[in-house]
Backbone as a printed PyTorch tensor [residue, N CA C, xyz], in Angstrom:
tensor([[[ 83.5540, -63.2760, 148.0390],
         [ 83.6130, -61.6640, 148.4530],
         [ 82.4330, -61.2770, 149.2370]],

        [[ 82.3590, -61.3100, 150.5710],
         [ 81.2910, -61.2420, 151.3800],
         [ 80.8320, -59.5160, 151.2380]],

        [[ 79.6880, -59.2570, 150.6030],
         [ 79.4140, -57.6470, 149.9450],
         [ 78.5760, -56.6990, 151.2820]],

        [[ 79.6180, -56.0870, 152.2010],
         [ 79.0940, -55.4740, 153.2460],
         [ 77.4300, -55.2650, 153.2900]],

        [[ 76.8540, -54.6340, 153.9420],
         [ 75.3650, -53.9130, 154.4150],
         [ 75.7880, -52.5190, 154.8890]],

        [[ 75.9990, -51.6650, 153.6240],
         [ 75.7930, -49.8320, 153.6840],
         [ 74.5620, -49.1300, 153.7010]],

        [[ 74.3520, -48.3930, 154.0670],
         [ 73.4640, -47.4470, 153.5120],
         [ 74.1390, -46.1410, 153.3080]],

        [[ 74.4220, -45.8960, 152.2290],
         [ 75.1930, -45.0520, 151.7550],
         [ 74.1180, -43.3250, 151.9690]],

        [[ 73.0790, -43.6460, 152.7820],
         [ 72.1260, -42.7300, 153.1800],
         [ 72.3940, -42.0460, 154.1120]],

        [[ 73.4180, -43.1400, 155.0570],
         [ 74.0080, -42.9490, 156.1420],
         [ 75.2030, -42.3800, 156.1700]],

        [[ 76.1630, -42.4830, 155.6000],
         [ 77.6670, -42.3930, 155.7850],
         [ 78.6150, -42.2930, 154.2710]],

        [[ 79.2260, -41.3180, 154.4030],
         [ 80.2400, -40.7840, 153.0470],
         [ 81.8430, -41.1680, 153.9370]],

        [[ 82.6730, -41.2520, 152.9480],
         [ 83.8510, -41.4770, 153.4040],
         [ 84.8580, -40.0320, 152.5600]],

        [[ 85.4830, -39.6390, 153.5880],
         [ 86.5190, -38.3780, 153.3120],
         [ 88.2290, -38.4870, 154.1240]],

        [[ 88.6850, -37.4660, 153.5510],
         [ 89.5620, -36.9660, 155.1540],
         [ 89.1440, -36.8210, 155.9520]],

        [[ 89.9530, -37.1360, 157.0430],
         [ 89.2920, -37.5380, 158.3000],
         [ 91.0440, -36.4180, 159.2890]],

        [[ 89.9810, -35.5130, 160.2500],
         [ 91.4810, -34.7940, 160.9650],
         [ 91.4640, -35.5760, 162.2910]],

        [[ 90.9270, -36.7880, 162.2130],
         [ 91.6990, -37.9920, 163.3830],
         [ 92.6590, -38.5760, 162.7800]],

        [[ 92.5150, -39.3170, 161.8110],
         [ 93.2600, -40.0900, 161.0720],
         [ 93.0550, -40.5550, 159.0670]],

        [[ 93.7360, -40.2750, 158.4280],
         [ 93.2770, -40.9640, 157.2170],
         [ 91.9770, -40.4120, 156.6520]],

        [[ 91.0850, -41.4880, 156.0550],
         [ 90.1770, -41.7030, 155.6460],
         [ 89.2950, -41.5960, 156.8630]],

        [[ 88.1350, -41.3360, 156.7250],
         [ 86.8030, -41.4840, 157.9320],
         [ 85.6100, -41.4630, 157.4420]],

        [[ 84.4970, -42.0620, 158.0590],
         [ 83.2420, -41.8280, 157.7480],
         [ 82.6470, -40.7230, 158.7320]],

        [[ 81.4920, -40.4770, 157.6560],
         [ 80.9690, -38.9050, 157.8650],
         [ 79.4630, -38.9830, 157.8580]],

        [[ 78.6470, -38.7170, 158.9130],
         [ 77.4540, -39.0000, 158.9920],
         [ 76.7550, -37.9210, 157.4200]],

        [[ 76.1230, -38.5420, 156.5150],
         [ 75.6880, -37.5700, 155.6100],
         [ 74.3500, -36.5860, 156.0460]],

        [[ 73.6800, -37.1760, 156.9200],
         [ 72.4520, -36.6640, 157.4940],
         [ 72.5380, -36.9420, 158.8520]],

        [[ 71.4420, -36.0820, 159.6400],
         [ 71.1890, -36.6430, 160.9090],
         [ 71.1600, -38.4530, 161.1440]],

        [[ 71.6000, -38.8200, 162.3540],
         [ 71.5580, -40.2610, 162.2290],
         [ 70.7230, -40.6380, 163.7920]],

        [[ 69.6300, -41.5460, 163.8540],
         [ 69.6210, -41.4350, 165.1450],
         [ 70.0690, -42.6080, 165.8570]],

        [[ 69.8250, -42.2390, 167.2520],
         [ 70.5340, -43.4120, 168.2120],
         [ 70.1930, -44.8410, 167.6990]],

        [[ 70.8250, -45.7540, 167.7510],
         [ 70.1310, -46.9470, 167.6070],
         [ 70.4680, -47.6090, 166.2620]],

        [[ 70.3980, -46.6880, 165.1130],
         [ 70.6280, -47.0280, 163.6850],
         [ 71.6700, -47.6320, 163.4490]],

        [[ 71.4590, -48.8510, 162.8700],
         [ 72.9260, -49.9770, 162.0550],
         [ 73.1940, -48.7870, 160.9840]],

        [[ 74.5660, -48.3790, 161.1420],
         [ 75.1410, -47.4730, 159.7940],
         [ 76.0050, -48.2430, 159.1440]],

        [[ 77.1240, -49.2590, 159.2420],
         [ 77.4680, -49.7010, 158.3560],
         [ 78.3200, -51.1410, 158.9740]],

        [[ 78.1950, -52.5090, 158.2180],
         [ 78.7060, -53.4680, 158.5530],
         [ 79.9770, -53.9500, 158.6780]],

        [[ 80.8530, -54.1930, 159.3410],
         [ 81.9890, -54.4800, 159.0650],
         [ 82.2590, -56.0750, 158.8660]],

        [[ 82.7490, -55.8130, 158.0140],
         [ 82.6950, -57.4200, 157.0020],
         [ 84.3770, -57.7300, 156.8130]],

        [[ 85.0010, -58.6050, 156.2620],
         [ 85.9390, -59.4920, 155.9240],
         [ 86.0620, -60.6390, 156.1810]],

        [[ 87.5730, -61.2260, 156.2130],
         [ 88.0710, -62.5610, 155.6860],
         [ 87.4830, -63.0340, 157.1920]],

        [[ 87.0300, -64.6050, 157.5880],
         [ 86.6070, -65.4200, 158.7910],
         [ 88.2680, -65.9880, 158.6550]],

        [[ 88.8010, -65.8810, 159.7940],
         [ 90.1200, -66.7350, 160.0580],
         [ 90.0340, -67.1600, 161.5140]],

        [[ 91.2600, -68.1650, 161.5000],
         [ 91.3860, -69.1850, 162.6030],
         [ 92.3100, -68.0810, 163.9080]],

        [[ 92.5400, -69.0720, 165.1570],
         [ 93.0170, -68.0000, 166.1600],
         [ 94.5930, -67.9630, 165.4310]],

        [[ 94.8320, -69.0560, 164.8190],
         [ 96.5890, -68.8130, 164.9790],
         [ 96.5670, -68.2490, 163.8820]],

        [[ 96.0010, -67.9750, 162.3860],
         [ 96.0190, -67.3000, 161.4950],
         [ 95.8200, -65.3990, 162.0100]],

        [[ 94.8470, -65.4380, 163.0540],
         [ 94.7260, -63.7550, 163.5160],
         [ 96.0220, -63.5200, 164.0650]],

        [[ 96.5680, -64.3310, 165.2340],
         [ 97.9150, -63.8780, 165.8620],
         [ 99.0970, -63.6370, 164.7310]],

        [[ 98.8300, -64.4510, 163.4220],
         [100.3180, -64.2440, 162.7410],
         [100.1780, -63.0630, 162.0920]],

        [[ 98.8200, -62.8020, 161.7710],
         [ 98.3190, -61.7560, 161.1320],
         [ 98.9590, -60.3590, 161.8750]],

        [[ 98.0370, -60.3320, 163.0870],
         [ 98.3980, -59.2850, 164.2670],
         [ 99.8920, -59.1480, 164.6200]],

        [[100.7380, -60.2560, 164.4020],
         [102.5230, -60.0340, 164.5390],
         [103.2070, -59.0510, 163.3370]],

        [[102.1620, -59.1240, 162.0780],
         [102.6100, -58.2800, 161.1610],
         [102.0730, -56.7460, 161.2450]],

        [[101.2800, -56.3950, 162.3990],
         [100.6860, -55.3190, 162.5490],
         [ 99.1910, -54.9260, 161.9510]],

        [[ 98.7010, -56.3110, 161.7380],
         [ 96.9420, -55.9760, 161.1520],
         [ 96.3150, -55.2380, 161.8720]],

        [[ 95.7780, -54.0280, 162.1330],
         [ 94.8820, -53.6770, 163.0550],
         [ 93.4230, -53.3980, 162.5680]],

        [[ 93.0780, -54.5080, 161.7460],
         [ 91.7700, -54.6350, 161.4960],
         [ 90.9340, -55.7050, 161.8310]],

        [[ 91.3830, -56.5060, 163.0050],
         [ 90.8160, -57.5750, 163.3210],
         [ 89.9710, -57.5880, 164.1870]],

        [[ 88.8740, -58.2010, 164.2730],
         [ 87.5700, -58.5110, 165.3540],
         [ 87.5620, -59.8070, 166.0060]],

        [[ 87.5190, -59.9370, 167.1030],
         [ 87.0030, -61.2630, 167.4820],
         [ 85.8420, -61.3700, 167.4460]],

        [[ 85.6880, -62.7140, 167.1770],
         [ 84.4680, -63.6400, 166.7130],
         [ 83.8730, -64.5190, 168.1320]],

        [[ 84.4850, -65.1560, 168.0480],
         [ 84.4680, -66.2310, 169.0450],
         [ 85.6350, -66.6660, 169.6850]],

        [[ 85.2220, -68.0770, 170.2510],
         [ 86.6720, -68.5780, 171.1040],
         [ 87.4720, -69.2890, 169.5540]],

        [[ 86.9720, -69.4930, 168.5090],
         [ 87.6120, -70.0780, 167.6260],
         [ 88.3130, -68.9930, 166.2390]],

        [[ 87.3400, -68.0230, 165.8690],
         [ 87.6120, -67.5850, 164.8760],
         [ 87.4560, -65.9670, 165.0930]],

        [[ 88.3390, -65.3320, 164.3550],
         [ 88.2730, -63.7580, 164.2280],
         [ 88.0750, -63.0370, 162.9140]],

        [[ 87.6120, -61.9600, 162.4850],
         [ 87.5090, -61.2510, 161.2750],
         [ 88.1810, -60.2610, 161.1070]],

        [[ 89.0000, -60.8320, 159.5770],
         [ 89.7840, -59.7390, 159.4960],
         [ 89.2780, -58.7360, 158.2230]],

        [[ 89.2800, -57.6520, 158.8430],
         [ 88.6380, -56.5090, 158.0690],
         [ 89.6250, -55.5820, 157.2520]],

        [[ 90.6580, -56.5190, 157.0260],
         [ 91.5210, -55.6060, 156.1600],
         [ 91.5180, -56.1230, 154.5540]],

        [[ 90.4800, -55.4940, 154.2280],
         [ 89.9680, -56.2180, 152.5320],
         [ 88.9930, -55.1080, 152.0300]],

        [[ 89.1690, -55.0020, 150.7590],
         [ 88.8810, -53.6970, 149.8560],
         [ 87.7130, -53.5310, 149.9490]],

        [[ 87.1440, -54.6220, 150.4400],
         [ 85.1090, -54.6310, 150.3430],
         [ 84.7020, -54.1510, 152.0880]],

        [[ 85.5700, -53.7840, 152.6500],
         [ 85.5910, -53.4320, 153.5340],
         [ 85.7290, -51.9250, 154.1290]],

        [[ 84.5940, -51.1970, 153.8500],
         [ 84.5340, -49.7150, 154.1490],
         [ 84.4600, -49.3750, 155.6860]],

        [[ 84.1940, -50.4570, 156.1480],
         [ 83.7940, -50.0500, 157.3860],
         [ 85.3030, -49.6440, 158.2700]],

        [[ 86.4020, -50.1900, 157.4320],
         [ 88.0050, -50.2380, 158.3930],
         [ 88.2570, -48.8640, 158.1730]],

        [[ 87.6440, -47.8020, 157.8900],
         [ 88.0550, -46.8150, 157.7820],
         [ 87.1610, -45.7490, 158.5960]],

        [[ 86.3830, -46.4810, 159.8000],
         [ 85.4940, -45.6280, 160.9290],
         [ 86.7570, -45.4440, 161.6930]],

        [[ 86.9500, -44.3310, 162.1860],
         [ 88.4390, -44.2050, 163.2920],
         [ 87.8030, -44.1130, 164.8810]],

        [[ 88.7910, -44.3080, 165.3890],
         [ 88.5350, -44.6300, 166.7770],
         [ 88.0540, -43.2590, 167.8640]],

        [[ 87.9410, -42.8350, 168.5730],
         [ 87.4960, -42.1850, 169.4330],
         [ 87.2460, -42.5150, 170.8190]],

        [[ 87.9010, -41.4300, 171.7500],
         [ 87.6960, -41.8600, 173.5880],
         [ 86.4270, -41.4660, 173.7330]],

        [[ 85.7190, -41.1160, 173.0270],
         [ 84.2080, -40.1480, 173.1550],
         [ 83.5420, -40.8080, 172.0360]],

        [[ 83.3230, -42.0330, 171.7390],
         [ 82.6080, -42.4140, 170.4320],
         [ 81.5160, -42.2260, 170.2370]],

        [[ 80.6600, -41.9520, 168.8180],
         [ 79.3640, -41.8200, 168.9430],
         [ 78.5000, -42.9270, 168.2910]],

        [[ 79.1840, -44.2850, 168.6440],
         [ 78.6560, -45.4130, 167.8890],
         [ 79.5330, -46.7200, 168.8890]],

        [[ 78.8670, -47.9370, 168.3270],
         [ 79.5910, -49.2500, 169.0830],
         [ 79.4800, -50.2970, 167.9690]],

        [[ 80.6280, -51.0860, 168.6040],
         [ 80.6010, -51.9680, 167.3720],
         [ 79.9030, -53.2450, 168.2840]],

        [[ 78.8710, -53.1730, 167.5260],
         [ 77.7950, -54.6460, 167.9960],
         [ 77.3490, -55.6750, 167.1740]],

        [[ 77.6370, -56.9490, 168.1020],
         [ 77.4570, -58.5960, 167.1850],
         [ 76.0780, -58.3120, 167.3490]],

        [[ 75.2280, -58.5010, 165.9030],
         [ 73.8800, -58.9810, 165.5260],
         [ 73.7540, -59.8010, 164.4380]],

        [[ 72.9550, -60.8630, 165.4730],
         [ 72.7000, -61.7210, 164.3040],
         [ 73.8960, -62.1710, 163.2730]],

        [[ 75.0580, -62.3600, 164.0250],
         [ 75.8850, -63.3890, 163.3440],
         [ 76.8010, -61.8230, 162.6670]],

        [[ 76.4550, -60.9320, 162.7080],
         [ 77.5410, -59.7040, 162.1050],
         [ 77.7760, -58.7950, 162.7510]],

        [[ 78.8220, -58.0150, 162.7150],
         [ 79.7650, -57.0640, 163.5590],
         [ 79.1440, -55.7910, 162.6010]],

        [[ 78.0880, -54.7120, 163.7220],
         [ 77.5970, -53.3190, 162.7550],
         [ 77.9250, -52.4330, 163.9390]],

        [[ 78.6600, -51.2780, 163.0370],
         [ 78.7250, -50.2170, 163.6400],
         [ 77.3710, -49.3200, 163.8120]],

        [[ 76.8980, -49.3210, 165.1960],
         [ 75.4360, -48.4690, 165.6970],
         [ 76.0510, -47.4480, 166.2060]],

        [[ 74.9130, -46.4770, 166.0480],
         [ 75.0190, -45.0160, 166.5070],
         [ 74.3750, -45.5930, 168.0230]],

        [[ 75.3390, -44.5900, 168.8460],
         [ 75.1190, -44.8000, 170.5230],
         [ 74.0590, -43.6110, 170.6120]],

        [[ 74.1040, -42.6620, 170.0680],
         [ 73.6690, -41.1210, 170.2880],
         [ 72.7000, -40.7810, 168.8950]],

        [[ 72.3600, -39.7540, 169.1400],
         [ 72.0230, -39.0630, 167.6670],
         [ 73.5140, -38.4820, 167.2930]],

        [[ 73.4640, -38.4720, 166.0680],
         [ 74.7870, -37.9100, 165.4610],
         [ 74.5340, -37.0490, 164.2270]],

        [[ 75.0260, -35.8880, 164.7850],
         [ 74.8600, -34.5380, 163.6920],
         [ 74.9830, -34.8420, 161.7960]],

        [[ 74.4700, -34.6890, 161.4240],
         [ 75.1520, -34.3410, 159.7540],
         [ 76.4760, -33.6880, 159.7810]],

        [[ 77.5150, -34.3710, 158.9840],
         [ 78.4830, -34.2200, 159.1450],
         [ 79.7760, -34.5240, 160.1640]],

        [[ 78.6890, -34.9410, 161.1560],
         [ 80.0430, -35.3030, 162.2270],
         [ 80.7790, -36.9070, 162.2570]],

        [[ 81.9280, -36.6810, 162.7430],
         [ 82.6450, -37.9430, 162.3200],
         [ 82.4960, -39.0720, 163.0670]],

        [[ 81.5860, -40.4360, 162.4500],
         [ 81.5130, -41.6580, 163.2870],
         [ 82.3990, -42.4940, 163.8140]],

        [[ 82.5600, -42.7310, 164.8340],
         [ 83.5870, -43.1380, 165.5690],
         [ 83.0930, -44.0490, 166.4990]],

        [[ 83.9470, -44.9800, 166.3210],
         [ 83.6990, -45.9980, 168.1120],
         [ 84.6470, -46.3540, 168.6400]],

        [[ 84.6530, -47.0470, 169.9320],
         [ 86.3380, -47.3490, 170.6330],
         [ 86.6550, -48.9330, 170.1830]],

        [[ 87.8810, -48.7190, 170.0230],
         [ 88.0780, -50.0540, 169.1630],
         [ 88.6040, -51.2990, 169.9660]],

        [[ 88.6650, -50.7210, 171.4590],
         [ 88.3400, -51.7900, 172.4670],
         [ 89.9460, -52.4840, 172.4670]],

        [[ 90.8810, -51.7740, 172.2390],
         [ 92.6280, -52.3640, 172.3980],
         [ 93.1030, -52.4010, 173.9340]],

        [[ 93.4960, -53.8200, 173.9720],
         [ 93.4680, -54.1070, 175.8800],
         [ 95.4080, -53.2760, 175.7320]],

        [[ 96.0220, -53.5740, 176.5360],
         [ 97.0960, -52.6600, 177.1780],
         [ 98.4500, -53.2150, 176.4970]],

        [[ 98.3050, -54.2400, 175.8270],
         [ 99.6610, -54.5960, 175.1740],
         [100.1730, -53.6450, 173.9760]],

        [[101.5250, -53.1600, 174.4550],
         [101.6730, -52.1630, 173.2000],
         [100.8660, -51.0920, 173.4680]],

        [[100.4200, -50.6290, 174.0000],
         [ 99.3750, -49.3460, 173.8570],
         [100.0460, -48.2410, 172.9920]],

        [[101.4960, -47.9800, 173.9290],
         [102.1090, -46.9110, 173.2830],
         [102.4320, -46.9360, 172.1100]],

        [[102.2350, -48.0050, 171.3050],
         [102.3370, -47.9010, 169.9860],
         [101.2830, -47.4000, 169.2370]],

        [[ 99.6790, -47.3250, 169.8600],
         [ 98.9970, -46.6230, 169.2420],
         [ 98.3020, -45.2860, 169.9950]],

        [[ 99.0600, -44.5480, 169.1680],
         [ 98.5770, -43.2590, 170.0370],
         [ 97.0400, -42.3020, 169.4410]],

        [[ 96.3450, -42.0250, 170.3310],
         [ 94.9820, -41.5920, 169.5580],
         [ 94.9380, -40.1600, 169.4460]],

        [[ 94.2150, -39.5800, 168.3690],
         [ 94.4220, -38.4540, 168.0350],
         [ 92.8230, -37.6260, 167.8200]],

        [[ 92.0780, -38.3840, 168.6930],
         [ 90.5610, -38.0460, 168.5340],
         [ 90.3250, -36.6700, 168.7450]],

        [[ 91.2620, -36.2100, 169.5800],
         [ 91.3510, -34.5700, 169.7430],
         [ 89.9680, -34.4300, 170.9010]],

        [[ 89.5340, -35.2360, 171.3170],
         [ 88.4870, -35.0730, 172.4600],
         [ 88.8260, -34.4990, 173.7460]],

        [[ 87.9290, -33.7380, 174.2680],
         [ 88.4260, -32.6060, 175.5840],
         [ 89.0110, -33.9030, 177.3130]],

        [[ 88.2330, -35.3230, 176.9260],
         [ 89.0710, -36.6420, 177.5490],
         [ 90.0000, -37.5700, 176.7810]],

        [[ 90.8430, -37.0830, 175.6210],
         [ 91.0910, -38.1990, 174.7110],
         [ 92.4450, -38.6800, 175.7720]],

        [[ 92.7470, -39.9130, 176.1790],
         [ 93.3570, -40.7790, 176.5560],
         [ 94.9620, -40.4560, 176.0960]],

        [[ 94.8580, -40.2000, 174.8860],
         [ 96.2550, -39.8300, 174.0740],
         [ 96.9490, -41.5360, 173.3860]],

        [[ 96.2070, -42.4560, 173.8720],
         [ 96.3090, -43.8650, 173.3280],
         [ 94.9770, -44.5170, 173.0130]],

        [[ 95.1120, -45.4830, 171.9020],
         [ 93.7060, -46.0570, 171.7380],
         [ 93.6580, -47.6200, 172.5200]],

        [[ 92.7080, -47.3820, 173.6960],
         [ 92.7370, -48.4500, 174.7040],
         [ 90.9710, -48.2850, 174.7790]],

        [[ 90.6040, -49.7600, 174.8240],
         [ 89.0700, -49.5440, 175.2140],
         [ 89.1120, -48.6730, 176.8790]],

        [[ 87.9930, -48.2570, 176.7010],
         [ 87.6160, -47.2100, 177.7710],
         [ 87.5910, -47.7160, 179.2340]],

        [[ 87.3760, -48.9610, 179.5930],
         [ 87.5890, -49.5540, 180.8070],
         [ 88.6440, -49.3280, 180.9550]],

        [[ 89.7620, -49.5900, 180.1540],
         [ 91.3460, -49.3340, 180.5390],
         [ 91.6560, -48.0100, 180.6160]],

        [[ 91.3980, -47.5130, 180.4980],
         [ 91.6770, -45.5810, 180.3950],
         [ 92.4470, -45.5360, 181.3540]],

        [[ 92.0290, -45.8630, 182.4240],
         [ 92.6770, -45.4960, 183.7980],
         [ 93.7980, -45.6720, 184.1000]],

        [[ 93.9220, -46.9860, 183.5420],
         [ 95.2960, -47.6160, 183.8480],
         [ 96.3790, -46.8500, 182.7480]],

        [[ 96.0030, -46.1830, 182.0370],
         [ 96.8780, -45.6490, 180.8250],
         [ 97.0370, -44.3480, 181.2550]],

        [[ 96.2390, -43.4840, 181.8970],
         [ 96.1330, -42.0510, 182.3880],
         [ 96.9560, -42.2380, 183.4200]],

        [[ 97.1390, -43.7160, 184.7420],
         [ 98.2200, -43.4030, 185.4730],
         [ 99.9010, -43.4700, 185.2340]],

        [[ 99.7340, -44.2870, 184.2960],
         [101.0860, -44.6840, 183.4740],
         [101.9740, -43.3680, 183.0030]],

        [[101.0980, -42.8460, 182.1260],
         [101.3550, -41.3180, 181.6210],
         [102.0210, -40.2960, 182.2620]]])
């Protein structure tokens, strides 16, 4: 079991108005801060496809051969919710996936990032972020204009 890098100074987890449980800033977090590492089981593409067919939405692409299944008990980053106006980005840094602040995050603010979903079955993934420019579905920011045209 891979232990994630979590700085509990930055983040706590509690009920979210977006969805289920969410991560929240304990204190003000400066832009560029690595808040929490997204960890999980390293799986090949065939296994990834199988798990996706079973509606596992915690899978990150690692490279052309492998993915990371974050649907494991030791991955608290799986509770960080999607937003159409995220305050963080998921970044590949030194072989690890980090949730990194893309702007100053105020104490008490929910920590979010863009899940980057494609257009396949987008209607099955409604977004409840509540942002003024919410697309209504969890899709990558660069695909939002296509979803808005279809709605």
